[in-house]
C-alpha positions as CSV (number, residue, x, y, z in Angstrom):
1,X,-52.6,28.3,-11.4
2,X,-52.9,32.0,-10.5
3,X,-50.6,33.4,-7.5
4,X,-52.1,36.7,-6.1
5,X,-50.1,39.2,-4.6
6,X,-50.9,40.7,-0.8
7,X,-52.5,43.4,-0.8
8,X,-51.7,47.0,0.6
9,X,-52.0,47.1,4.4
10,X,-55.6,47.9,6.0
11,X,-54.1,49.5,8.6
12,X,-51.9,52.7,6.8
13,X,-53.3,55.9,6.6
14,X,-52.9,57.1,3.0
15,X,-53.1,61.3,2.8
16,X,-53.8,62.6,-0.8
17,X,-51.5,65.7,-1.4
18,X,-49.6,66.6,-4.9
19,X,-46.1,66.9,-4.4
20,X,-44.0,68.7,-7.2
21,X,-47.2,69.6,-8.9
22,X,-48.0,65.8,-9.1
23,X,-50.5,63.7,-7.7
24,X,-49.1,62.0,-4.7
25,X,-50.1,60.0,-1.4
26,X,-48.3,60.2,1.9
27,X,-48.2,56.6,4.0
28,X,-48.5,56.8,7.3
29,X,-47.9,54.0,9.6
30,X,-48.9,54.1,13.2
31,X,-47.7,50.6,14.1
32,X,-44.3,52.1,13.7
33,X,-42.8,49.5,11.3
34,X,-42.0,52.2,8.5
35,X,-40.3,55.1,10.8
36,X,-40.7,58.2,8.2
37,X,-43.9,58.7,6.0
38,X,-43.4,58.1,2.7
39,X,-44.8,59.8,-0.4
40,X,-46.2,57.7,-3.6
41,X,-46.2,59.1,-7.0
42,X,-45.8,58.0,-10.3
43,X,-45.4,54.6,-11.3
44,X,-45.4,53.2,-7.5
45,X,-48.8,55.3,-6.8
46,X,-50.0,53.5,-9.7
47,X,-49.2,50.2,-8.6
48,X,-50.5,50.2,-5.2
49,X,-54.0,50.7,-6.6
50,X,-53.9,47.6,-8.3
51,X,-52.5,45.5,-5.4
52,X,-55.9,44.5,-4.2
53,X,-55.1,40.5,-3.1
54,X,-56.9,39.1,-6.5
55,X,-54.1,40.6,-9.2
56,X,-50.7,38.8,-9.9
57,X,-48.3,40.0,-11.3
58,X,-49.5,39.2,-15.0
59,X,-52.5,41.1,-14.4
60,X,-51.0,43.7,-13.2
61,X,-48.2,44.2,-16.0
62,X,-51.3,44.1,-18.3
63,X,-53.1,46.9,-16.6
64,X,-50.1,49.1,-16.8
65,X,-49.3,48.4,-20.2
66,X,-53.2,49.1,-20.9
67,X,-52.9,52.6,-19.1
68,X,-50.0,53.3,-21.2
69,X,-51.7,53.0,-24.1
70,X,-50.0,50.5,-25.2
71,X,-46.2,51.2,-23.9
72,X,-44.6,48.3,-22.7
73,X,-43.7,47.7,-19.4
74,X,-41.8,44.6,-18.5
75,X,-42.8,42.2,-15.9
76,X,-39.2,42.2,-14.1
77,X,-39.8,45.9,-13.5
78,X,-43.3,45.2,-11.5
79,X,-41.9,42.8,-9.7
80,X,-39.4,45.1,-9.1
81,X,-41.5,47.6,-7.8
82,X,-43.8,45.3,-5.6
83,X,-40.6,43.6,-4.1
84,X,-39.4,47.5,-3.1
85,X,-43.0,47.8,-1.1
86,X,-42.9,44.6,0.1
87,X,-39.5,45.8,1.7
88,X,-40.9,49.3,3.0
89,X,-43.7,47.4,5.0
90,X,-46.3,48.6,2.8
91,X,-47.9,45.2,2.0
92,X,-49.9,42.7,3.9
93,X,-47.5,39.9,3.3
94,X,-45.6,37.5,5.3
95,X,-42.5,39.6,5.9
96,X,-45.0,42.6,7.8
97,X,-47.1,39.6,9.7
98,X,-43.9,38.7,10.7
99,X,-42.6,42.0,12.0
100,X,-45.7,42.7,13.4
101,X,-45.6,39.6,15.6
102,X,-42.1,40.8,16.5
103,X,-43.5,44.2,18.2
104,X,-46.9,42.2,19.7
105,X,-44.6,39.7,21.4
106,X,-42.2,42.5,22.7
107,X,-45.1,45.0,23.5
108,X,-47.0,42.0,25.4
109,X,-43.7,41.2,27.0
110,X,-43.9,45.0,28.8
111,X,-45.2,46.3,32.0
112,X,-45.4,49.8,31.4
113,X,-47.0,51.4,28.7
114,X,-44.5,54.7,28.1
115,X,-45.9,57.6,26.3
116,X,-45.7,57.5,22.3
117,X,-45.9,60.9,21.4
118,X,-43.5,62.2,24.0
119,X,-41.2,65.1,22.2
120,X,-43.2,64.9,19.2
121,X,-46.9,65.9,19.9
122,X,-46.1,67.9,23.3
123,X,-42.8,68.4,25.1
124,X,-41.1,65.7,26.8
125,X,-39.6,67.2,29.6
126,X,-41.5,67.5,32.7
127,X,-41.1,70.9,33.3
128,X,-41.8,72.3,29.9
129,X,-45.1,70.1,29.7
130,X,-46.2,71.6,32.3
131,X,-46.0,75.0,31.5
132,X,-47.6,73.7,28.4
133,X,-50.5,72.5,29.6
134,X,-51.1,75.4,31.9
135,X,-51.0,77.8,29.1
136,X,-54.0,75.6,27.6
137,X,-55.9,75.6,30.9
138,X,-55.8,79.4,31.2
139,X,-57.8,79.2,28.0
140,X,-60.6,77.9,29.9
141,X,-62.3,80.8,31.2
142,X,-64.8,80.4,34.0
143,X,-65.0,76.5,35.3
144,X,-68.3,75.1,34.9
145,X,-70.1,73.2,37.4
146,X,-73.7,71.7,37.5
147,X,-77.1,72.7,39.2
148,X,-76.2,73.8,42.9
149,X,-72.4,73.3,42.1
150,X,-72.8,69.4,41.2
151,X,-69.6,68.0,40.3
152,X,-68.7,66.8,36.9
153,X,-69.2,62.5,36.9
154,X,-68.2,62.6,33.3
155,X,-66.3,65.0,30.3
156,X,-66.1,64.7,26.6
157,X,-62.4,66.1,25.2
158,X,-61.2,65.8,21.9
159,X,-58.0,63.8,21.1
160,X,-57.0,66.2,18.2
161,X,-53.8,67.6,18.5
162,X,-53.4,70.1,21.2
163,X,-53.0,73.2,18.9
164,X,-55.7,72.7,17.0
165,X,-58.3,71.8,20.0
166,X,-56.8,73.8,23.0
167,X,-59.8,75.6,23.6
168,X,-61.9,72.3,23.7
169,X,-59.4,70.7,26.0
170,X,-59.2,74.2,28.5
171,X,-63.2,73.9,28.5
172,X,-63.2,70.3,29.3
173,X,-61.0,70.2,31.7
174,X,-61.9,73.5,33.3
175,X,-65.2,71.5,34.2
176,X,-63.4,69.2,36.7
177,X,-62.4,72.0,39.2
178,X,-63.2,70.5,42.8
179,X,-63.6,67.0,41.5
180,X,-61.2,64.2,43.4
181,X,-61.7,61.2,41.9
182,X,-59.7,58.2,43.1
183,X,-60.3,56.2,40.0
184,X,-60.8,57.4,36.3
185,X,-62.3,55.6,33.6
186,X,-60.7,56.4,30.0
187,X,-62.9,55.6,27.3
188,X,-60.9,56.7,23.9
189,X,-60.8,55.8,20.0
190,X,-58.9,52.7,19.1
191,X,-58.0,54.0,15.7
192,X,-56.4,50.7,14.7
193,X,-57.7,48.6,16.7
194,X,-58.3,45.2,14.6
195,X,-60.6,42.5,16.3
196,X,-63.2,42.7,19.2
197,X,-64.8,46.0,20.2
198,X,-62.5,46.9,23.4
199,X,-59.1,46.7,24.0
200,X,-57.6,46.8,27.2
201,X,-54.4,46.5,29.1
202,X,-53.3,45.8,32.7
203,X,-50.0,48.2,31.8
204,X,-49.3,51.4,34.0
205,X,-49.3,54.5,31.6
206,X,-45.8,56.3,32.0
207,X,-45.8,59.8,31.0
208,X,-43.6,63.0,31.4
209,X,-45.9,63.9,34.2
210,X,-45.1,60.4,36.6
211,X,-46.8,57.1,36.3
212,X,-50.5,56.2,36.6
213,X,-51.4,53.1,38.1
214,X,-53.8,50.6,36.2
215,X,-56.4,49.0,38.2
216,X,-55.2,45.8,37.1
217,X,-58.5,43.7,39.3
218,X,-60.8,45.9,37.5
219,X,-59.2,45.3,34.2
220,X,-59.4,41.5,34.6
221,X,-63.0,41.9,35.4
222,X,-63.7,43.5,32.1
223,X,-62.0,40.9,30.3
224,X,-63.9,38.2,31.7
225,X,-67.2,40.0,31.2
226,X,-66.4,41.1,27.7
227,X,-65.3,37.6,26.5
228,X,-64.8,37.9,22.3
229,X,-65.9,41.4,22.2
230,X,-62.5,42.2,24.0
231,X,-59.6,41.9,21.7
232,X,-56.9,39.2,22.7
233,X,-54.2,41.7,23.1
234,X,-53.2,45.1,24.0
235,X,-51.0,46.1,20.8
236,X,-53.7,48.8,20.1
237,X,-52.6,51.0,23.5
238,X,-49.0,51.1,22.2
239,X,-49.5,54.2,19.9
240,X,-52.8,55.5,20.5
241,X,-53.4,58.9,21.6
242,X,-57.0,59.2,22.4
243,X,-55.8,58.2,25.9
244,X,-52.2,59.2,26.1
245,X,-53.4,62.9,25.4
246,X,-56.5,63.1,28.2
247,X,-53.8,61.7,30.5
248,X,-51.8,64.4,30.8
249,X,-54.3,66.6,31.9
250,X,-55.8,65.0,34.3
251,X,-51.7,64.1,36.0
252,X,-51.5,67.7,36.0
253,X,-54.9,68.5,37.5
254,X,-55.1,65.7,40.0
255,X,-51.4,64.1,40.8
256,X,-50.9,61.1,40.9
257,X,-54.0,60.1,43.6
258,X,-56.0,58.1,41.1
259,X,-55.6,55.0,39.4
260,X,-56.8,54.3,35.8
261,X,-59.3,51.9,33.8
262,X,-58.0,52.6,30.0
263,X,-60.6,51.4,27.4
264,X,-60.2,51.5,23.5
265,X,-63.3,50.7,21.8
266,X,-63.1,49.7,18.0
267,X,-66.1,50.4,15.6
268,X,-69.5,49.9,16.1
269,X,-70.4,51.1,12.8
270,X,-71.0,47.5,11.6
271,X,-73.8,47.0,14.2
272,X,-75.7,49.8,13.2
273,X,-78.3,48.4,11.0
274,X,-78.9,45.3,13.4
275,X,-79.4,46.8,16.7
276,X,-80.5,49.9,18.2
277,X,-77.9,50.5,21.0
278,X,-74.4,49.0,21.9
279,X,-75.8,47.0,24.7
280,X,-78.3,44.7,22.3
281,X,-74.4,43.3,21.1
282,X,-73.4,40.3,22.2
283,X,-70.3,40.9,24.5
284,X,-70.8,44.5,24.5
285,X,-73.7,44.4,26.8
286,X,-72.3,42.4,29.8
287,X,-68.7,44.6,29.2
288,X,-70.9,47.8,29.4
289,X,-72.8,46.2,32.3
290,X,-70.0,45.8,34.6
291,X,-69.1,49.4,33.8
292,X,-72.3,50.7,34.4
293,X,-73.0,48.9,37.7
294,X,-69.6,50.2,39.0
295,X,-70.6,53.9,38.2
296,X,-74.0,53.2,40.0
297,X,-72.2,52.6,43.2
298,X,-69.1,54.9,42.9
299,X,-70.7,58.3,43.1
300,X,-68.2,60.7,42.9
301,X,-65.2,58.8,43.5
302,X,-65.3,57.4,39.7
303,X,-64.9,60.2,37.0
304,X,-65.2,59.0,33.3
305,X,-63.3,60.5,30.4
306,X,-63.9,60.0,26.8
307,X,-61.1,61.1,24.2
308,X,-63.2,61.4,21.0
309,X,-63.3,63.8,17.9
310,X,-66.2,63.8,15.9
311,X,-66.6,64.2,12.1
312,X,-63.8,63.7,9.7
313,X,-64.0,65.1,6.3
314,X,-62.5,65.8,2.7
315,X,-60.6,63.8,0.5
316,X,-58.3,62.9,3.2
317,X,-60.8,60.8,4.3
318,X,-62.4,59.2,1.7
319,X,-64.8,62.0,0.4
320,X,-64.8,63.0,-3.2
321,X,-65.9,66.8,-1.8
322,X,-64.0,69.2,0.1
323,X,-64.6,70.2,3.6
324,X,-65.3,73.2,3.7
325,X,-68.5,72.0,0.9
326,X,-69.2,69.3,3.6
327,X,-68.9,71.9,6.9
328,X,-72.6,72.5,7.0
329,X,-74.3,69.5,6.8
330,X,-71.5,67.5,9.2
331,X,-71.9,69.9,11.4
332,X,-76.0,69.6,11.3
333,X,-75.0,65.7,12.2
334,X,-72.3,66.6,14.9
335,X,-75.1,68.7,16.9
336,X,-77.7,66.4,16.4
337,X,-75.0,64.2,18.2
338,X,-74.2,66.2,20.6
339,X,-78.2,67.0,21.7
340,X,-78.6,63.3,22.0
341,X,-75.6,63.2,24.5
342,X,-76.8,66.1,26.6
343,X,-79.9,64.5,26.7
344,X,-78.8,60.8,27.7
345,X,-80.4,59.5,25.0
346,X,-78.3,56.7,23.6
347,X,-81.4,55.2,20.9
348,X,-81.5,58.6,19.2
349,X,-77.8,58.9,19.4
350,X,-77.6,55.5,17.6
351,X,-80.1,56.4,15.4
352,X,-78.5,59.7,13.9
353,X,-75.5,57.9,13.1
354,X,-77.5,55.3,11.2
355,X,-79.4,57.8,9.6
356,X,-76.4,59.2,7.5
357,X,-74.7,55.9,7.4
358,X,-71.9,57.2,9.1
359,X,-71.2,59.9,6.2
360,X,-69.0,61.7,8.1
361,X,-66.6,59.4,9.6
362,X,-67.2,60.4,13.7
363,X,-64.1,58.3,15.0
364,X,-65.5,58.9,18.4
365,X,-69.1,57.6,17.9
366,X,-68.5,54.1,19.5
367,X,-66.9,55.7,22.8
368,X,-69.8,58.1,23.1
369,X,-72.5,55.4,22.9
370,X,-70.6,53.3,25.4
371,X,-70.5,56.1,27.5
372,X,-74.5,56.9,27.1
373,X,-75.2,53.4,27.9
374,X,-73.2,53.3,31.4
375,X,-74.0,57.3,33.3
376,X,-76.0,57.3,35.5
377,X,-79.0,60.5,34.7
378,X,-77.0,63.2,34.4
379,X,-77.1,67.1,33.4
380,X,-75.5,67.5,30.2
381,X,-73.9,70.9,29.3
382,X,-71.7,71.7,25.7
383,X,-69.0,73.5,26.6
384,X,-67.3,73.6,23.0
385,X,-68.1,72.9,19.9
386,X,-65.1,73.7,16.6
387,X,-64.0,72.7,13.6
388,X,-60.3,72.3,12.7
389,X,-59.6,72.9,8.9
390,X,-56.6,71.4,7.4
391,X,-56.2,73.3,4.1
392,X,-53.2,71.2,2.6
393,X,-55.9,68.4,2.1
394,X,-58.9,70.8,1.9
395,X,-60.3,67.9,4.8
396,X,-61.2,68.7,8.2
397,X,-62.0,67.5,11.7
398,X,-64.8,68.7,14.3
399,X,-64.8,68.4,18.0
400,X,-66.4,69.1,21.3
401,X,-66.0,69.7,25.0
402,X,-69.1,68.5,27.2
403,X,-69.5,68.1,30.9
404,X,-72.2,65.7,32.9
405,X,-73.1,66.3,36.3
């Protein structure tokens, strides 16, 4: 009986590159089982492409011999390479699943979600971080407000690396001048959310700037309303940066005088052809309905912050073409989505993504669609739009800052 090997993990970030003049792939693990990035090339890279959950050792051995023009490769050498990949936590094997469950159990027991990117994406000391955030916020220029000086009810900010997106961060958070929210709903991209449409956590969030208290009663209400649309655990929050980056600016601006409701959104793209807006998805409708009702009665006391990026283009994100050749059409798509956001037109927003079949990998699509469903009638304003180019991978990410009054 054929014994198939486990496939490569679905939750790894695979970045095409070159190393010492040869084709290579950098493997990053946001789960954290692989502590440092791994570079695959040569035999290991060829083998990875054959480990798909359907092949066994003889299948792989035969294919490698065929690709090498008949040059023999032993079964033992294939088995050794497979074992090395498994030992490195690259395969979706029993060993990997047991280790992941251990992480899940450990994280579930915690009461506080500690900052996962302090000391890497930003300074870990309070003093240095405050200076760094001040330097970014100073780039915002003149603060914006709605007609007759209205205060922002919601903002859209990037979650890209601070240095890449600092002007957009500054513009987004500059729009909060004069605001004094008692509660902040954080909507972010759950990059590695594997089940459900949303992930909630009752953990408080600890950053170098202090502790942000989570409204646990509100989270429980949302969990009950969402049912199976909500992930069973909160592991997706463990190393996610899309909310963490926003919280730093919010703590810098507002101090500790607010509670948070942290919500990660997974992909709605699988529903694009089935419905015309997220509130038509079973479970999602009740979840978003609770948020919309709360915003409708809370007025200025609740602020909504969506931490999202837009198009992800180039070989790093699965395209055959370079980002430079894709930028014009990706920007056209981004602008159409942004215009729909500013009008509060969730069905036009949804239709535009359906039109391109999510060709440009807009990772903030679900969080933005959710935002449009829950906002009351507002005046939207685009504050900034930019594209960050990564020359090494010929890839790019776009992002924007918006405010709603």
